[in-house]
N, C-alpha and C positions, 0 to 999 in steps of 0.2 A: 525645761526647768531653768529658772532665772538664778543667776549667780552674781554676787557682789565682787567686783574686781577693781583694781587701781590701774589706771593707764600710766605706765612707766615712761614710754617714749614712742614717738612715731618713727617709722622707717623712712630714711632719707631717699631710698631708691624706689620703693614700691608704695604707691599711694594708699592702697587698701590695707597695708600691713601695719600692725602696731604691736608693741610689747606690753603684755598685761601681767599683773601679779595677783594671784589668789592665794592668800596665806603665804607660805614659804616658797611657792612654785612660781617661777617666771617663765612665760611661754609666749610664742608669737601667735597672734590672732589676725584674722582677716575680716573686715567689714565689707562683705560682698554686696550689700544692698545700699550702702551709703546712709543708713538710717541714723547713725550716731553722729553725723557731722553737725556742727564743728566739735572737735575733740580737744581737750586740754590736758596735757600731762600733769600728773599729780592728783587728779580728781578721781573720785569714786564713781563707778558706773554700774548699773544693773544690766546684765547681758544674758543672752541665751548662748550657751556653749554647746557646740556640736563638733564631734571629731570627724575628720575627713582626711582622705589620703589623696595627694596629687597623683597625676597620671604617670607615676614611676613604677616600673616592675619590681625593683628591689630598693629597699631603703639605703640611703647613703649615710654612712657614719663619718662624722668629721671630728677628729681629735685635735682640739685647739691647744692642747698642752704640749704637743711635740712640735719643735721648730723644724723648718725645712733647711736642708743644706744644699 
């Protein structure tokens, strides 16, 4: 199913990674096929969204609101 999203920004470290916004939700997406290149932040794109889990046994929760001491 195709979805309209806005490309917020590209990841500086991972070439296939980008941050997308659908409504009020901001999430990280991966263009595994390279079909969307070139991409331009701030533009609208129509994409197929598919959920997938990386090869991790347990999810890792990161709490960015707590500082480290």
